[in-house]
N, CA, C and O atoms as CSV, one atom per row, in Angstrom:
chain,resi,resn,atom,element,x,y,z
A,1,UNK,N,N,117.118,128.206,160.448
A,1,UNK,CA,C,117.255,126.608,160.778
A,1,UNK,C,C,116.310,126.202,160.571
A,1,UNK,O,O,115.213,126.743,160.707
A,2,UNK,N,N,116.690,124.607,160.002
A,2,UNK,CA,C,115.623,124.193,159.447
A,2,UNK,C,C,114.913,122.904,160.409
A,2,UNK,O,O,115.328,122.159,161.297
A,3,UNK,N,N,113.896,123.065,159.847
A,3,UNK,CA,C,113.092,121.905,160.720
A,3,UNK,C,C,113.136,120.213,160.140
A,3,UNK,O,O,112.805,119.848,159.012
A,4,UNK,N,N,113.600,119.409,161.173
A,4,UNK,CA,C,113.598,118.056,160.411
A,4,UNK,C,C,112.365,117.198,161.179
A,4,UNK,O,O,112.638,117.043,162.370
A,5,UNK,N,N,111.399,116.754,160.885
A,5,UNK,CA,C,110.330,116.259,161.473
A,5,UNK,C,C,109.888,115.123,160.749
A,5,UNK,O,O,109.917,115.024,159.523
A,6,UNK,N,N,109.368,114.038,161.764
A,6,UNK,CA,C,109.515,112.864,161.242
A,6,UNK,C,C,107.994,112.768,161.350
A,6,UNK,O,O,107.276,112.979,162.327
A,7,UNK,N,N,107.507,112.194,159.420
A,7,UNK,CA,C,106.268,112.176,159.076
A,7,UNK,C,C,105.693,110.898,159.887
A,7,UNK,O,O,104.510,110.640,159.669
A,8,UNK,N,N,106.180,110.317,160.523
A,8,UNK,CA,C,104.928,109.379,160.889
A,8,UNK,C,C,104.390,109.246,162.349
A,8,UNK,O,O,103.545,108.458,162.774
A,9,UNK,N,N,105.312,110.521,163.221
A,9,UNK,CA,C,104.310,110.897,164.849
A,9,UNK,C,C,104.714,112.332,164.759
A,9,UNK,O,O,104.159,112.893,165.704
A,10,UNK,N,N,105.364,113.130,164.124
A,10,UNK,CA,C,105.680,114.595,163.921
A,10,UNK,C,C,106.821,114.800,165.110
A,10,UNK,O,O,106.831,115.966,165.505
A,11,UNK,N,N,107.761,113.963,165.757
A,11,UNK,CA,C,109.050,114.146,166.344
A,11,UNK,C,C,110.027,115.151,165.608
A,11,UNK,O,O,110.439,115.145,164.448
A,12,UNK,N,N,110.279,116.075,166.735
A,12,UNK,CA,C,111.168,117.118,165.505
A,12,UNK,C,C,112.828,116.839,165.933
A,12,UNK,O,O,113.198,117.068,167.085
A,13,UNK,N,N,113.643,116.395,165.033
A,13,UNK,CA,C,114.781,116.655,165.349
A,13,UNK,C,C,115.835,117.483,165.236
A,13,UNK,O,O,115.626,118.282,164.323
A,14,UNK,N,N,116.796,117.635,165.720
A,14,UNK,CA,C,117.940,119.379,165.016
A,14,UNK,C,C,118.365,118.610,164.362
A,14,UNK,O,O,119.059,119.458,163.800
A,15,UNK,N,N,118.645,117.664,163.827
A,15,UNK,CA,C,119.691,116.884,162.516
A,15,UNK,C,C,119.725,115.883,161.677
A,15,UNK,O,O,120.283,114.874,162.107
A,16,UNK,N,N,119.322,115.844,160.658
A,16,UNK,CA,C,118.731,115.020,159.222
A,16,UNK,C,C,119.083,113.917,159.789
A,16,UNK,O,O,118.217,113.067,159.997
A,17,UNK,N,N,120.382,113.697,160.149
A,17,UNK,CA,C,121.122,111.948,160.678
A,17,UNK,C,C,120.394,111.512,161.695
A,17,UNK,O,O,120.252,110.304,161.885
A,18,UNK,N,N,119.770,112.550,162.579
A,18,UNK,CA,C,119.104,111.834,163.919
A,18,UNK,C,C,117.412,111.676,163.181
A,18,UNK,O,O,116.565,110.786,163.254
A,19,UNK,N,N,117.434,112.356,162.820
A,19,UNK,CA,C,116.453,112.167,161.882
A,19,UNK,C,C,115.512,110.738,161.310
A,19,UNK,O,O,114.444,110.169,161.536
A,20,UNK,N,N,117.082,110.596,160.166
A,20,UNK,CA,C,117.049,109.242,159.757
A,20,UNK,C,C,116.834,108.313,160.415
A,20,UNK,O,O,115.871,107.589,160.164
A,21,UNK,N,N,117.880,108.014,161.700
A,21,UNK,CA,C,117.907,107.119,162.410
A,21,UNK,C,C,116.747,106.685,162.858
A,21,UNK,O,O,116.389,105.513,162.983
A,22,UNK,N,N,116.005,107.914,163.161
A,22,UNK,CA,C,114.462,107.518,163.895
A,22,UNK,C,C,113.186,107.103,163.007
A,22,UNK,O,O,112.145,106.590,163.416
A,23,UNK,N,N,113.519,107.445,161.715
A,23,UNK,CA,C,112.913,107.084,160.526
A,23,UNK,C,C,113.034,105.918,160.290
A,23,UNK,O,O,112.062,105.360,159.781
A,24,UNK,N,N,113.863,105.379,160.480
A,24,UNK,CA,C,114.868,103.264,160.487
A,24,UNK,C,C,113.521,102.832,161.183
A,24,UNK,O,O,112.671,102.078,160.709
A,25,UNK,N,N,113.499,103.595,162.651
A,25,UNK,CA,C,112.670,102.333,163.854
A,25,UNK,C,C,111.711,102.987,163.261
A,25,UNK,O,O,112.031,103.890,164.034
A,26,UNK,N,N,110.608,103.553,162.483
A,26,UNK,CA,C,109.569,103.242,162.325
A,26,UNK,C,C,109.219,101.769,161.120
A,26,UNK,O,O,108.648,100.687,161.257
A,27,UNK,N,N,109.932,102.482,159.940
A,27,UNK,CA,C,110.078,101.750,158.729
A,27,UNK,C,C,110.242,100.173,159.659
A,27,UNK,O,O,109.401,99.281,159.547
A,28,UNK,N,N,111.257,100.078,160.401
A,28,UNK,CA,C,111.233,98.484,160.671
A,28,UNK,C,C,110.198,97.970,161.411
A,28,UNK,O,O,110.167,96.767,161.672
A,29,UNK,N,N,109.434,98.654,161.744
A,29,UNK,CA,C,108.420,98.277,162.132
A,29,UNK,C,C,107.292,98.313,162.119
A,29,UNK,O,O,106.505,97.779,162.901
A,30,UNK,N,N,106.969,99.341,160.677
A,30,UNK,CA,C,105.855,98.744,159.763
A,30,UNK,C,C,106.156,97.143,159.015
A,30,UNK,O,O,105.418,96.314,158.484
A,31,UNK,N,N,107.201,97.195,159.210
A,31,UNK,CA,C,107.751,96.400,157.788
A,31,UNK,C,C,107.359,94.953,158.649
A,31,UNK,O,O,107.163,93.971,157.934
A,32,UNK,N,N,107.249,94.788,159.953
A,32,UNK,CA,C,107.106,93.797,160.714
A,32,UNK,C,C,105.580,93.716,161.162
A,32,UNK,O,O,105.008,92.628,161.216
A,33,UNK,N,N,105.223,94.388,161.341
A,33,UNK,CA,C,103.774,94.662,161.376
A,33,UNK,C,C,103.206,94.074,159.868
A,33,UNK,O,O,102.101,93.535,159.817
A,34,UNK,N,N,103.817,94.183,158.993
A,34,UNK,CA,C,103.233,93.656,157.720
A,34,UNK,C,C,103.441,92.170,157.457
A,34,UNK,O,O,102.599,91.401,156.992
A,35,UNK,N,N,105.069,91.793,157.937
A,35,UNK,CA,C,104.956,90.342,158.072
A,35,UNK,C,C,104.202,89.721,158.795
A,35,UNK,O,O,103.815,88.652,158.322
A,36,UNK,N,N,103.614,90.154,160.394
A,36,UNK,CA,C,102.723,89.765,161.512
A,36,UNK,C,C,101.868,89.207,160.383
A,36,UNK,O,O,101.694,88.050,160.003
A,37,UNK,N,N,101.338,90.485,159.920
A,37,UNK,CA,C,99.749,90.454,159.595
A,37,UNK,C,C,99.523,89.160,158.196
A,37,UNK,O,O,98.517,88.505,157.921
A,38,UNK,N,N,100.583,89.165,157.687
A,38,UNK,CA,C,100.287,87.824,156.207
A,38,UNK,C,C,100.601,86.583,156.985
A,38,UNK,O,O,100.163,85.545,156.488
A,39,UNK,N,N,101.344,86.468,158.226
A,39,UNK,CA,C,101.294,85.331,158.292
A,39,UNK,C,C,100.045,85.202,158.849
A,39,UNK,O,O,99.381,84.421,158.168
A,40,UNK,N,N,99.276,85.743,160.044
A,40,UNK,CA,C,97.956,85.897,160.472
A,40,UNK,C,C,96.973,85.310,158.992
A,40,UNK,O,O,96.302,84.278,159.007
A,41,UNK,N,N,97.056,85.898,158.241
A,41,UNK,CA,C,96.280,86.024,157.292
A,41,UNK,C,C,96.196,84.320,156.124
A,41,UNK,O,O,95.312,83.764,155.472
A,42,UNK,N,N,97.842,84.031,156.448
A,42,UNK,CA,C,98.202,82.520,155.940
A,42,UNK,C,C,97.295,81.527,156.825
A,42,UNK,O,O,96.352,80.868,156.388
A,43,UNK,N,N,97.738,81.545,158.090
A,43,UNK,CA,C,97.359,80.720,159.214
A,43,UNK,C,C,95.771,80.503,159.291
A,43,UNK,O,O,95.268,79.467,159.727
A,44,UNK,N,N,94.915,81.791,158.736
A,44,UNK,CA,C,92.785,81.723,158.766
A,44,UNK,C,C,92.609,80.880,157.359
A,44,UNK,O,O,91.437,80.667,157.046
A,45,UNK,N,N,93.465,80.454,156.613
A,45,UNK,CA,C,93.371,79.749,155.146
A,45,UNK,C,C,92.983,78.228,155.787
A,45,UNK,O,O,92.795,77.271,155.036
């Protein structure tokens, strides 16, 4: 049996499809964080 593990939080999923859906949550969170930090940096100047 193949283990599908999230490389962000190390959660384990039974299928690759479940893993991909889960990883998308992480990547969208990361994108939002990046955008928010850019906005904050612009306000400081």
